[in-house]
All heavy atoms as a GROMACS GRO file, in nm:
protein
  587
    1MET      N    1   2.120   1.727  -0.571
    1MET     CA    2   2.242   1.680  -0.633
    1MET      C    3   2.362   1.674  -0.546
    1MET      O    4   2.435   1.578  -0.556
    1MET     CB    5   2.282   1.781  -0.755
    1MET     CG    6   2.183   1.767  -0.871
    1MET     SD    7   2.182   1.612  -0.964
    1MET     CE    8   2.321   1.640  -1.067
    2ARG      N    9   2.366   1.769  -0.447
    2ARG     CA   10   2.476   1.764  -0.349
    2ARG      C   11   2.458   1.634  -0.264
    2ARG      O   12   2.556   1.564  -0.229
    2ARG     CB   13   2.471   1.882  -0.262
    2ARG     CG   14   2.530   2.009  -0.333
    2ARG     CD   15   2.547   2.125  -0.236
    2ARG     NE   16   2.414   2.160  -0.177
    2ARG     CZ   17   2.338   2.258  -0.222
    2ARG    NH1   18   2.374   2.325  -0.331
    2ARG    NH2   19   2.220   2.285  -0.161
    3ARG      N   20   2.333   1.600  -0.230
    3ARG     CA   21   2.314   1.486  -0.146
    3ARG      C   22   2.344   1.354  -0.222
    3ARG      O   23   2.401   1.260  -0.169
    3ARG     CB   24   2.166   1.479  -0.102
    3ARG     CG   25   2.134   1.578   0.002
    3ARG     CD   26   1.997   1.564   0.065
    3ARG     NE   27   1.901   1.546  -0.037
    3ARG     CZ   28   1.769   1.570  -0.022
    3ARG    NH1   29   1.723   1.616   0.089
    3ARG    NH2   30   1.683   1.552  -0.123
    4LEU      N   31   2.316   1.358  -0.351
    4LEU     CA   32   2.349   1.239  -0.433
    4LEU      C   33   2.505   1.226  -0.444
    4LEU      O   34   2.560   1.118  -0.431
    4LEU     CB   35   2.297   1.256  -0.586
    4LEU     CG   36   2.150   1.219  -0.599
    4LEU    CD1   37   2.103   1.256  -0.736
    4LEU    CD2   38   2.122   1.076  -0.575
    5ARG      N   39   2.571   1.336  -0.462
    5ARG     CA   40   2.717   1.334  -0.470
    5ARG      C   41   2.776   1.278  -0.346
    5ARG      O   42   2.879   1.209  -0.343
    5ARG     CB   43   2.764   1.474  -0.497
    5ARG     CG   44   2.916   1.480  -0.524
    5ARG     CD   45   2.960   1.620  -0.551
    5ARG     NE   46   3.105   1.618  -0.582
    5ARG     CZ   47   3.183   1.733  -0.585
    5ARG    NH1   48   3.123   1.846  -0.561
    5ARG    NH2   49   3.304   1.725  -0.610
    6LYS      N   50   2.715   1.310  -0.227
    6LYS     CA   51   2.768   1.265  -0.100
    6LYS      C   52   2.732   1.120  -0.070
    6LYS      O   53   2.813   1.040  -0.029
    6LYS     CB   54   2.713   1.356   0.012
    6LYS     CG   55   2.766   1.314   0.145
    6LYS     CD   56   2.718   1.406   0.253
    6LYS     CE   57   2.782   1.365   0.388
    6LYS     NZ   58   2.691   1.336   0.493
    7ALA      N   59   2.607   1.083  -0.108
    7ALA     CA   60   2.554   0.943  -0.068
    7ALA      C   61   2.594   0.834  -0.162
    7ALA      O   62   2.612   0.728  -0.112
    7ALA     CB   63   2.406   0.953  -0.061
    8LEU      N   64   2.609   0.864  -0.286
    8LEU     CA   65   2.645   0.754  -0.382
    8LEU      C   66   2.773   0.679  -0.347
    8LEU      O   67   2.771   0.560  -0.353
    8LEU     CB   68   2.639   0.804  -0.520
    8LEU     CG   69   2.508   0.830  -0.596
    8LEU    CD1   70   2.523   0.897  -0.727
    8LEU    CD2   71   2.425   0.699  -0.602
    9PRO      N   72   2.881   0.755  -0.318
    9PRO     CA   73   3.001   0.677  -0.280
    9PRO      C   74   2.985   0.586  -0.156
    9PRO      O   75   3.059   0.486  -0.138
    9PRO     CB   76   3.106   0.785  -0.256
    9PRO     CG   77   3.060   0.898  -0.344
    9PRO     CD   78   2.903   0.894  -0.328
   10GLU      N   79   2.898   0.628  -0.068
   10GLU     CA   80   2.876   0.545   0.058
   10GLU      C   81   2.806   0.411   0.014
   10GLU      O   82   2.794   0.312   0.103
   10GLU     CB   83   2.788   0.629   0.152
   10GLU     CG   84   2.856   0.750   0.202
   10GLU     CD   85   2.759   0.833   0.286
   10GLU    OE1   86   2.633   0.799   0.296
   10GLU    OE2   87   2.804   0.946   0.328
   11HIS      N   88   2.748   0.405  -0.108
   11HIS     CA   89   2.689   0.281  -0.148
   11HIS      C   90   2.759   0.208  -0.265
   11HIS      O   91   2.701   0.140  -0.344
   11HIS     CB   92   2.539   0.312  -0.185
   11HIS     CG   93   2.458   0.357  -0.073
   11HIS    ND1   94   2.406   0.277   0.016
   11HIS    CD2   95   2.433   0.486  -0.040
   11HIS    CE1   96   2.341   0.352   0.108
   11HIS    NE2   97   2.353   0.477   0.080
   12GLY      N   98   2.895   0.238  -0.272
   12GLY     CA   99   2.969   0.165  -0.375
   12GLY      C  100   2.983   0.230  -0.510
   12GLY      O  101   3.042   0.181  -0.600
   13TRP      N  102   2.932   0.350  -0.524
   13TRP     CA  103   2.935   0.431  -0.652
   13TRP      C  104   3.067   0.519  -0.650
   13TRP      O  105   3.092   0.581  -0.554
   13TRP     CB  106   2.813   0.507  -0.678
   13TRP     CG  107   2.698   0.424  -0.698
   13TRP    CD1  108   2.621   0.365  -0.599
   13TRP    CD2  109   2.644   0.381  -0.820
   13TRP    NE1  110   2.521   0.296  -0.657
   13TRP    CE2  111   2.527   0.300  -0.789
   13TRP    CE3  112   2.678   0.402  -0.953
   13TRP    CZ2  113   2.456   0.238  -0.891
   13TRP    CZ3  114   2.599   0.338  -1.050
   13TRP    CH2  115   2.488   0.268  -1.022
   14LYS      N  116   3.122   0.532  -0.763
   14LYS     CA  117   3.238   0.630  -0.790
   14LYS      C  118   3.190   0.745  -0.870
   14LYS      O  119   3.147   0.718  -0.981
   14LYS     CB  120   3.358   0.556  -0.852
   14LYS     CG  121   3.478   0.644  -0.873
   14LYS     CD  122   3.595   0.568  -0.936
   14LYS     CE  123   3.705   0.671  -0.963
   14LYS     NZ  124   3.804   0.609  -1.047
   15ILE      N  125   3.197   0.867  -0.820
   15ILE     CA  126   3.168   0.977  -0.893
   15ILE      C  127   3.274   1.008  -0.996
   15ILE      O  128   3.394   1.027  -0.958
   15ILE     CB  129   3.142   1.110  -0.804
   15ILE    CG1  130   3.042   1.074  -0.690
   15ILE    CG2  131   3.109   1.229  -0.888
   15ILE    CD1  132   2.913   1.044  -0.736
   16VAL      N  133   3.241   1.006  -1.122
   16VAL     CA  134   3.346   1.029  -1.232
   16VAL      C  135   3.337   1.158  -1.295
   16VAL      O  136   3.426   1.210  -1.365
   16VAL     CB  137   3.345   0.909  -1.333
   16VAL    CG1  138   3.389   0.780  -1.266
   16VAL    CG2  139   3.207   0.896  -1.401
   17GLU      N  140   3.211   1.226  -1.269
   17GLU     CA  141   3.197   1.360  -1.331
   17GLU      C  142   3.093   1.430  -1.249
   17GLU      O  143   2.994   1.376  -1.213
   17GLU     CB  144   3.147   1.348  -1.478
   17GLU     CG  145   3.121   1.487  -1.543
   17GLU     CD  146   3.075   1.465  -1.681
   17GLU    OE1  147   3.014   1.358  -1.717
   17GLU    OE2  148   3.098   1.562  -1.763
   18TYR      N  149   3.120   1.560  -1.217
   18TYR     CA  150   3.020   1.640  -1.141
   18TYR      C  151   3.043   1.788  -1.179
   18TYR      O  152   3.161   1.839  -1.168
   18TYR     CB  153   3.036   1.620  -0.996
   18TYR     CG  154   2.934   1.697  -0.913
   18TYR    CD1  155   2.810   1.650  -0.894
   18TYR    CD2  156   2.965   1.823  -0.856
   18TYR    CE1  157   2.712   1.723  -0.822
   18TYR    CE2  158   2.874   1.895  -0.782
   18TYR     CZ  159   2.742   1.840  -0.768
   18TYR     OH  160   2.646   1.909  -0.697
   19GLY      N  161   2.950   1.859  -1.219
   19GLY     CA  162   2.959   1.999  -1.243
   19GLY      C  163   2.863   2.043  -1.354
   19GLY      O  164   2.785   1.964  -1.408
   20PRO      N  165   2.868   2.175  -1.389
   20PRO     CA  166   2.783   2.229  -1.495
   20PRO      C  167   2.816   2.170  -1.631
   20PRO      O  168   2.932   2.145  -1.656
   20PRO     CB  169   2.796   2.377  -1.480
   20PRO     CG  170   2.925   2.395  -1.421
   20PRO     CD  171   2.957   2.278  -1.334
   21ASP      N  172   2.716   2.160  -1.714
   21ASP     CA  173   2.747   2.119  -1.858
   21ASP      C  174   2.770   2.248  -1.934
   21ASP      O  175   2.782   2.360  -1.880
   21ASP     CB  176   2.632   2.037  -1.916
   21ASP     CG  177   2.494   2.108  -1.926
   21ASP    OD1  178   2.492   2.236  -1.904
   21ASP    OD2  179   2.400   2.047  -1.943
   22THR      N  180   2.791   2.227  -2.060
   22THR     CA  181   2.826   2.341  -2.152
   22THR      C  182   2.701   2.414  -2.212
   22THR      O  183   2.723   2.502  -2.296
   22THR     CB  184   2.915   2.293  -2.268
   22THR    OG1  185   2.844   2.195  -2.336
   22THR    CG2  186   3.044   2.236  -2.212
   23SER      N  187   2.583   2.383  -2.166
   23SER     CA  188   2.462   2.448  -2.216
   23SER      C  189   2.450   2.591  -2.165
   23SER      O  190   2.522   2.631  -2.068
   23SER     CB  191   2.335   2.368  -2.180
   23SER     OG  192   2.310   2.388  -2.040
   24ARG      N  193   2.372   2.661  -2.232
   24ARG     CA  194   2.349   2.809  -2.184
   24ARG      C  195   2.297   2.804  -2.040
   24ARG      O  196   2.323   2.898  -1.966
   24ARG     CB  197   2.246   2.871  -2.282
   24ARG     CG  198   2.232   3.018  -2.257
   24ARG     CD  199   2.155   3.092  -2.362
   24ARG     NE  200   2.076   2.997  -2.443
   24ARG     CZ  201   1.972   3.031  -2.510
   24ARG    NH1  202   1.922   3.155  -2.513
   24ARG    NH2  203   1.905   2.953  -2.590
   25ASN      N  204   2.212   2.709  -2.004
   25ASN     CA  205   2.159   2.702  -1.870
   25ASN      C  206   2.249   2.652  -1.769
   25ASN      O  207   2.227   2.663  -1.653
   25ASN     CB  208   2.030   2.616  -1.873
   25ASN     CG  209   1.915   2.666  -1.956
   25ASN    OD1  210   1.915   2.791  -1.977
   25ASN    ND2  211   1.827   2.588  -1.997
   26GLU      N  212   2.367   2.594  -1.810
   26GLU     CA  213   2.462   2.542  -1.723
   26GLU      C  214   2.398   2.437  -1.625
   26GLU      O  215   2.415   2.443  -1.506
   26GLU     CB  216   2.533   2.642  -1.646
   26GLU     CG  217   2.621   2.736  -1.736
   26GLU     CD  218   2.700   2.839  -1.662
   26GLU    OE1  219   2.669   2.873  -1.544
   26GLU    OE2  220   2.806   2.884  -1.723
   27ASN      N  221   2.323   2.338  -1.688
   27ASN     CA  222   2.258   2.240  -1.603
   27ASN      C  223   2.364   2.156  -1.523
   27ASN      O  224   2.480   2.126  -1.573
   27ASN     CB  225   2.183   2.135  -1.696
   27ASN     CG  226   2.074   2.210  -1.774
   27ASN    OD1  227   2.000   2.284  -1.719
   27ASN    ND2  228   2.063   2.168  -1.903
   28LEU      N  229   2.341   2.123  -1.404
   28LEU     CA  230   2.428   2.046  -1.330
   28LEU      C  231   2.413   1.899  -1.356
   28LEU      O  232   2.310   1.849  -1.362
   28LEU     CB  233   2.393   2.066  -1.179
   28LEU     CG  234   2.497   2.015  -1.071
   28LEU    CD1  235   2.631   2.064  -1.092
   28LEU    CD2  236   2.444   2.046  -0.941
   29ARG      N  237   2.528   1.835  -1.383
   29ARG     CA  238   2.525   1.692  -1.419
   29ARG      C  239   2.624   1.612  -1.328
   29ARG      O  240   2.723   1.659  -1.284
   29ARG     CB  241   2.555   1.668  -1.561
   29ARG     CG  242   2.696   1.702  -1.605
   29ARG     CD  243   2.715   1.691  -1.759
   29ARG     NE  244   2.847   1.735  -1.796
   29ARG     CZ  245   2.886   1.731  -1.915
   29ARG    NH1  246   2.817   1.685  -2.014
   29ARG    NH2  247   3.007   1.770  -1.941
   30LEU      N  248   2.584   1.486  -1.310
   30LEU     CA  249   2.662   1.391  -1.231
   30LEU      C  250   2.664   1.261  -1.302
   30LEU      O  251   2.561   1.212  -1.352
   30LEU     CB  252   2.594   1.377  -1.092
   30LEU     CG  253   2.655   1.279  -0.994
   30LEU    CD1  254   2.637   1.332  -0.853
   30LEU    CD2  255   2.601   1.138  -1.008
   31THR      N  256   2.781   1.199  -1.314
   31THR     CA  257   2.802   1.059  -1.365
   31THR      C  258   2.872   0.983  -1.263
   31THR      O  259   2.970   1.023  -1.206
   31THR     CB  260   2.872   1.074  -1.491
   31THR    OG1  261   2.816   1.153  -1.590
   31THR    CG2  262   2.884   0.928  -1.556
   32ALA      N  263   2.816   0.860  -1.234
   32ALA     CA  264   2.879   0.769  -1.134
   32ALA      C  265   2.879   0.631  -1.188
   32ALA      O  266   2.786   0.590  -1.257
   32ALA     CB  267   2.798   0.778  -1.003
   33ASP      N  268   2.984   0.557  -1.150
   33ASP     CA  269   2.998   0.417  -1.192
   33ASP      C  270   2.998   0.330  -1.071
   33ASP      O  271   3.051   0.368  -0.960
   33ASP     CB  272   3.126   0.394  -1.268
   33ASP     CG  273   3.134   0.467  -1.398
   33ASP    OD1  274   3.030   0.499  -1.462
   33ASP    OD2  275   3.251   0.500  -1.441
   34ASN      N  276   2.941   0.205  -1.082
   34ASN     CA  277   2.950   0.104  -0.976
   34ASN      C  278   3.007  -0.018  -1.041
   34ASN      O  279   2.940  -0.094  -1.116
   34ASN     CB  280   2.808   0.081  -0.924
   34ASN     CG  281   2.814  -0.005  -0.797
   34ASN    OD1  282   2.881  -0.113  -0.791
   34ASN    ND2  283   2.743   0.023  -0.701
   35ALA      N  284   3.135  -0.054  -1.012
   35ALA     CA  285   3.198  -0.171  -1.072
   35ALA      C  286   3.138  -0.296  -1.029
   35ALA      O  287   3.124  -0.387  -1.114
   35ALA     CB  288   3.347  -0.161  -1.048
   36ALA      N  289   3.097  -0.309  -0.904
   36ALA     CA  290   3.038  -0.434  -0.855
   36ALA      C  291   2.908  -0.461  -0.920
   36ALA      O  292   2.876  -0.583  -0.950
   36ALA     CB  293   3.017  -0.424  -0.701
   37LYS      N  294   2.825  -0.364  -0.948
   37LYS     CA  295   2.695  -0.387  -1.009
   37LYS      C  296   2.713  -0.376  -1.164
   37LYS      O  297   2.601  -0.390  -1.232
   37LYS     CB  298   2.595  -0.283  -0.956
   37LYS     CG  299   2.568  -0.294  -0.812
   37LYS     CD  300   2.465  -0.207  -0.770
   37LYS     CE  301   2.447  -0.218  -0.613
   37LYS     NZ  302   2.310  -0.226  -0.578
   38LYS      N  303   2.820  -0.339  -1.215
   38LYS     CA  304   2.846  -0.316  -1.360
   38LYS      C  305   2.739  -0.225  -1.418
   38LYS      O  306   2.666  -0.262  -1.511
   38LYS     CB  307   2.844  -0.453  -1.438
   38LYS     CG  308   2.960  -0.545  -1.391
   38LYS     CD  309   2.966  -0.666  -1.468
   38LYS     CE  310   3.092  -0.737  -1.428
   38LYS     NZ  311   3.093  -0.873  -1.408
   39ALA      N  312   2.734  -0.110  -1.349
   39ALA     CA  313   2.622  -0.011  -1.394
   39ALA      C  314   2.683   0.125  -1.384
   39ALA      O  315   2.780   0.155  -1.300
   39ALA     CB  316   2.505  -0.031  -1.308
   40SER      N  317   2.630   0.217  -1.460
   40SER     CA  318   2.659   0.369  -1.451
   40SER      C  319   2.530   0.440  -1.445
   40SER      O  320   2.430   0.393  -1.501
   40SER     CB  321   2.740   0.408  -1.577
   40SER     OG  322   2.865   0.350  -1.567
   41VAL      N  323   2.538   0.556  -1.393
   41VAL     CA  324   2.418   0.647  -1.389
   41VAL      C  325   2.460   0.788  -1.428
   41VAL      O  326   2.570   0.832  -1.394
   41VAL     CB  327   2.353   0.653  -1.256
   41VAL    CG1  328   2.443   0.703  -1.146
   41VAL    CG2  329   2.213   0.719  -1.253
   42HIS      N  330   2.380   0.854  -1.517
   42HIS     CA  331   2.404   0.992  -1.562
   42HIS      C  332   2.283   1.070  -1.525
   42HIS      O  333   2.172   1.040  -1.567
   42HIS     CB  334   2.428   0.993  -1.706
   42HIS     CG  335   2.458   1.124  -1.763
   42HIS    ND1  336   2.580   1.186  -1.752
   42HIS    CD2  337   2.379   1.209  -1.833
   42HIS    CE1  338   2.577   1.302  -1.807
   42HIS    NE2  339   2.446   1.325  -1.857
   43ILE      N  340   2.294   1.171  -1.431
   43ILE     CA  341   2.183   1.251  -1.381
   43ILE      C  342   2.214   1.396  -1.420
   43ILE      O  343   2.319   1.448  -1.397
   43ILE     CB  344   2.174   1.233  -1.224
   43ILE    CG1  345   2.162   1.087  -1.192
   43ILE    CG2  346   2.058   1.318  -1.176
   43ILE    CD1  347   2.176   1.057  -1.041
   44VAL      N  348   2.111   1.461  -1.471
   44VAL     CA  349   2.120   1.602  -1.504
   44VAL      C  350   2.004   1.676  -1.437
   44VAL      O  351   1.893   1.633  -1.445
   44VAL     CB  352   2.108   1.630  -1.656
   44VAL    CG1  353   2.115   1.772  -1.691
   44VAL    CG2  354   2.212   1.557  -1.733
   45GLN      N  355   2.042   1.773  -1.363
   45GLN     CA  356   1.944   1.871  -1.298
   45GLN      C  357   1.918   1.978  -1.393
   45GLN      O  358   2.008   2.061  -1.422
   45GLN     CB  359   1.995   1.921  -1.168
   45GLN     CG  360   1.897   2.013  -1.097
   45GLN     CD  361   1.962   2.074  -0.970
   45GLN    OE1  362   2.072   2.073  -0.951
   45GLN    NE2  363   1.874   2.135  -0.892
   46MET      N  364   1.794   1.994  -1.445
   46MET     CA  365   1.759   2.096  -1.537
   46MET      C  366   1.747   2.222  -1.460
   46MET      O  367   1.659   2.251  -1.379
   46MET     CB  368   1.627   2.065  -1.601
   46MET     CG  369   1.624   1.922  -1.667
   46MET     SD  370   1.751   1.910  -1.793
   46MET     CE  371   1.709   1.756  -1.853
   47ALA      N  372   1.836   2.318  -1.491
   47ALA     CA  373   1.852   2.438  -1.412
   47ALA      C  374   1.736   2.538  -1.423
   47ALA      O  375   1.702   2.602  -1.322
   47ALA     CB  376   1.980   2.507  -1.455
   48LYS      N  377   1.678   2.544  -1.532
   48LYS     CA  378   1.571   2.649  -1.546
   48LYS      C  379   1.424   2.597  -1.536
   48LYS      O  380   1.328   2.672  -1.546
   48LYS     CB  381   1.585   2.709  -1.685
   48LYS     CG  382   1.722   2.780  -1.714
   48LYS     CD  383   1.743   2.899  -1.618
   48LYS     CE  384   1.876   2.963  -1.645
   48LYS     NZ  385   1.900   3.074  -1.560
   49ASP      N  386   1.414   2.467  -1.522
   49ASP     CA  387   1.273   2.407  -1.511
   49ASP      C  388   1.208   2.452  -1.377
   49ASP      O  389   1.275   2.466  -1.275
   49ASP     CB  390   1.272   2.260  -1.516
   49ASP     CG  391   1.294   2.216  -1.658
   49ASP    OD1  392   1.290   2.293  -1.748
   49ASP    OD2  393   1.322   2.091  -1.682
   50ASN      N  394   1.078   2.479  -1.387
   50ASN     CA  395   0.995   2.509  -1.263
   50ASN      C  396   0.874   2.424  -1.272
   50ASN      O  397   0.785   2.450  -1.360
   50ASN     CB  398   0.967   2.657  -1.262
   50ASN     CG  399   0.902   2.692  -1.129
   50ASN    OD1  400   0.900   2.619  -1.040
   50ASN    ND2  401   0.849   2.814  -1.126
   51PRO      N  402   0.852   2.324  -1.192
   51PRO     CA  403   0.934   2.284  -1.085
   51PRO      C  404   1.060   2.218  -1.135
   51PRO      O  405   1.069   2.170  -1.246
   51PRO     CB  406   0.852   2.185  -1.010
   51PRO     CG  407   0.760   2.127  -1.111
   51PRO     CD  408   0.737   2.232  -1.207
   52PRO      N  409   1.164   2.212  -1.054
   52PRO     CA  410   1.294   2.152  -1.090
   52PRO      C  411   1.273   2.006  -1.136
   52PRO      O  412   1.191   1.939  -1.080
   52PRO     CB  413   1.380   2.162  -0.963
   52PRO     CG  414   1.315   2.268  -0.877
   52PRO     CD  415   1.167   2.270  -0.916
   53MET      N  416   1.352   1.960  -1.224
   53MET     CA  417   1.341   1.826  -1.278
   53MET      C  418   1.477   1.771  -1.289
   53MET      O  419   1.582   1.840  -1.306
   53MET     CB  420   1.282   1.830  -1.414
   53MET     CG  421   1.136   1.884  -1.416
   53MET     SD  422   1.071   1.881  -1.578
   53MET     CE  423   1.049   1.710  -1.610
   54LEU      N  424   1.485   1.638  -1.278
   54LEU     CA  425   1.606   1.557  -1.301
   54LEU      C  426   1.586   1.464  -1.425
   54LEU      O  427   1.476   1.407  -1.443
   54LEU     CB  428   1.630   1.469  -1.176
   54LEU     CG  429   1.667   1.543  -1.058
   54LEU    CD1  430   1.686   1.433  -0.944
   54LEU    CD2  431   1.788   1.622  -1.069
   55SER      N  432   1.689   1.447  -1.503
   55SER     CA  433   1.689   1.351  -1.612
   55SER      C  434   1.778   1.245  -1.567
   55SER      O  435   1.900   1.276  -1.528
   55SER     CB  436   1.737   1.422  -1.734
   55SER     OG  437   1.764   1.326  -1.838
   56VAL      N  438   1.736   1.122  -1.568
   56VAL     CA  439   1.824   1.003  -1.518
   56VAL      C  440   1.835   0.900  -1.625
   56VAL      O  441   1.738   0.859  -1.681
   56VAL     CB  442   1.761   0.941  -1.387
   56VAL    CG1  443   1.846   0.823  -1.348
   56VAL    CG2  444   1.741   1.048  -1.283
   57ASP      N  445   1.963   0.870  -1.658
   57ASP     CA  446   1.987   0.751  -1.748
   57ASP      C  447   2.070   0.654  -1.672
   57ASP      O  448   2.177   0.688  -1.608
   57ASP     CB  449   2.074   0.800  -1.866
   57ASP     CG  450   1.994   0.898  -1.960
   57ASP    OD1  451   1.887   0.860  -1.997
   57ASP    OD2  452   2.048   1.007  -1.987
   58VAL      N  453   2.027   0.524  -1.681
   58VAL     CA  454   2.103   0.411  -1.611
   58VAL      C  455   2.156   0.322  -1.725
   58VAL      O  456   2.078   0.287  -1.812
   58VAL     CB  457   2.013   0.340  -1.519
   58VAL    CG1  458   2.088   0.222  -1.459
   58VAL    CG2  459   1.958   0.429  -1.410
   59ILE      N  460   2.283   0.290  -1.720
   59ILE     CA  461   2.345   0.207  -1.819
   59ILE      C  462   2.398   0.079  -1.741
   59ILE      O  463   2.465   0.089  -1.640
   59ILE     CB  464   2.462   0.273  -1.883
   59ILE    CG1  465   2.415   0.405  -1.955
   59ILE    CG2  466   2.530   0.185  -1.985
   59ILE    CD1  467   2.427   0.523  -1.878
   60SER      N  468   2.357  -0.035  -1.798
   60SER     CA  469   2.396  -0.163  -1.734
   60SER      C  470   2.480  -0.244  -1.826
   60SER      O  471   2.454  -0.252  -1.943
   60SER     CB  472   2.268  -0.242  -1.693
   60SER     OG  473   2.303  -0.368  -1.648
   61GLY      N  474   2.579  -0.309  -1.771
   61GLY     CA  475   2.668  -0.405  -1.844
   61GLY      C  476   2.603  -0.541  -1.853
   61GLY      O  477   2.664  -0.630  -1.911
   62CYS      N  478   2.494  -0.565  -1.784
   62CYS     CA  479   2.424  -0.694  -1.784
   62CYS      C  480   2.336  -0.716  -1.898
   62CYS      O  481   2.242  -0.645  -1.918
   62CYS     CB  482   2.349  -0.712  -1.648
   62CYS     SG  483   2.264  -0.875  -1.636
   63TYR      N  484   2.365  -0.809  -1.986
   63TYR     CA  485   2.283  -0.831  -2.104
   63TYR      C  486   2.196  -0.947  -2.101
   63TYR      O  487   2.119  -0.968  -2.190
   63TYR     CB  488   2.382  -0.844  -2.229
   63TYR     CG  489   2.460  -0.722  -2.258
   63TYR    CD1  490   2.600  -0.714  -2.214
   63TYR    CD2  491   2.402  -0.609  -2.306
   63TYR    CE1  492   2.672  -0.601  -2.235
   63TYR    CE2  493   2.475  -0.491  -2.328
   63TYR     CZ  494   2.607  -0.490  -2.294
   63TYR     OH  495   2.688  -0.380  -2.312
   64GLN      N  496   2.193  -1.024  -1.999
   64GLN     CA  497   2.107  -1.143  -1.984
   64GLN      C  498   2.072  -1.157  -1.837
   64GLN      O  499   2.149  -1.118  -1.744
   64GLN     CB  500   2.171  -1.268  -2.036
   64GLN     CG  501   2.290  -1.316  -1.961
   64GLN     CD  502   2.352  -1.444  -2.023
   64GLN    OE1  503   2.329  -1.466  -2.137
   64GLN    NE2  504   2.428  -1.519  -1.951
   65VAL      N  505   1.946  -1.206  -1.812
   65VAL     CA  506   1.908  -1.231  -1.678
   65VAL      C  507   1.961  -1.360  -1.621
   65VAL      O  508   1.956  -1.461  -1.698
   65VAL     CB  509   1.753  -1.246  -1.685
   65VAL    CG1  510   1.705  -1.265  -1.537
   65VAL    CG2  511   1.691  -1.110  -1.741
   66PRO      N  512   2.025  -1.357  -1.504
   66PRO     CA  513   2.082  -1.480  -1.453
   66PRO      C  514   1.969  -1.589  -1.434
   66PRO      O  515   1.854  -1.558  -1.412
   66PRO     CB  516   2.138  -1.438  -1.311
   66PRO     CG  517   2.152  -1.293  -1.325
   66PRO     CD  518   2.045  -1.245  -1.430
   67ASP      N  519   2.013  -1.717  -1.435
   67ASP     CA  520   1.919  -1.825  -1.413
   67ASP      C  521   1.850  -1.817  -1.284
   67ASP      O  522   1.914  -1.775  -1.181
   67ASP     CB  523   1.995  -1.962  -1.421
   67ASP     CG  524   2.050  -1.992  -1.559
   67ASP    OD1  525   1.996  -1.937  -1.661
   67ASP    OD2  526   2.138  -2.066  -1.569
   68GLY      N  527   1.713  -1.842  -1.281
   68GLY     CA  528   1.640  -1.828  -1.162
   68GLY      C  529   1.593  -1.694  -1.130
   68GLY      O  530   1.532  -1.673  -1.021
   69ARG      N  531   1.624  -1.595  -1.202
   69ARG     CA  532   1.594  -1.451  -1.170
   69ARG      C  533   1.496  -1.402  -1.286
   69ARG      O  534   1.494  -1.466  -1.393
   69ARG     CB  535   1.711  -1.368  -1.163
   69ARG     CG  536   1.816  -1.407  -1.070
   69ARG     CD  537   1.788  -1.387  -0.924
   69ARG     NE  538   1.757  -1.247  -0.891
   69ARG     CZ  539   1.844  -1.174  -0.823
   69ARG    NH1  540   1.964  -1.205  -0.797
   69ARG    NH2  541   1.802  -1.048  -0.795
   70LYS      N  542   1.420  -1.295  -1.265
   70LYS     CA  543   1.340  -1.242  -1.363
   70LYS      C  544   1.358  -1.088  -1.368
   70LYS      O  545   1.396  -1.031  -1.266
   70LYS     CB  546   1.188  -1.279  -1.350
   70LYS     CG  547   1.122  -1.230  -1.222
   70LYS     CD  548   0.976  -1.272  -1.226
   70LYS     CE  549   0.902  -1.190  -1.132
   70LYS     NZ  550   0.759  -1.227  -1.137
   71VAL      N  551   1.325  -1.028  -1.482
   71VAL     CA  552   1.344  -0.886  -1.493
   71VAL      C  553   1.231  -0.814  -1.429
   71VAL      O  554   1.111  -0.850  -1.443
   71VAL     CB  555   1.346  -0.854  -1.641
   71VAL    CG1  556   1.355  -0.703  -1.666
   71VAL    CG2  557   1.467  -0.924  -1.707
   72GLU      N  558   1.260  -0.705  -1.359
   72GLU     CA  559   1.161  -0.618  -1.299
   72GLU      C  560   1.137  -0.505  -1.396
   72GLU      O  561   1.222  -0.440  -1.435
   72GLU     CB  562   1.205  -0.561  -1.167
   72GLU     CG  563   1.216  -0.661  -1.052
   72GLU     CD  564   1.268  -0.590  -0.921
   72GLU    OE1  565   1.216  -0.483  -0.900
   72GLU    OE2  566   1.335  -0.654  -0.849
   73HIS      N  567   1.004  -0.492  -1.438
   73HIS     CA  568   0.978  -0.381  -1.530
   73HIS      C  569   0.917  -0.267  -1.453
   73HIS      O  570   0.834  -0.293  -1.364
   73HIS     CB  571   0.875  -0.432  -1.638
   73HIS     CG  572   0.926  -0.539  -1.725
   73HIS    ND1  573   1.009  -0.509  -1.832
   73HIS    CD2  574   0.920  -0.677  -1.718
   73HIS    CE1  575   1.049  -0.616  -1.892
   73HIS    NE2  576   0.995  -0.719  -1.830
   74PHE      N  577   0.950  -0.147  -1.490
   74PHE     CA  578   0.909  -0.030  -1.417
   74PHE      C  579   0.821   0.056  -1.513
   74PHE      O  580   0.850   0.064  -1.628
   74PHE     CB  581   1.014   0.060  -1.365
   74PHE     CG  582   1.101  -0.016  -1.265
   74PHE    CD1  583   1.220  -0.084  -1.294
   74PHE    CD2  584   1.063  -0.020  -1.130
   74PHE    CE1  585   1.292  -0.147  -1.201
   74PHE    CE2  586   1.133  -0.085  -1.041
   74PHE     CZ  587   1.249  -0.154  -1.073
   0.00000   0.00000   0.00000
């Protein structure tokens, strides 16, 4: 999470939230926005999981695929 916090701004992302959440486990969470890409990411490091896990949500402001492009499915 520290590496993400440091590296994301170097790639055009603005960190808007970083720190423990209000859960009993105090999971570490990070929220970042990228105005150029019209996207946000919300990452939570699950504090008590073994092995450690991340939960990642990506939110995009793009509602249609531009002409001549296709959607990549993962």
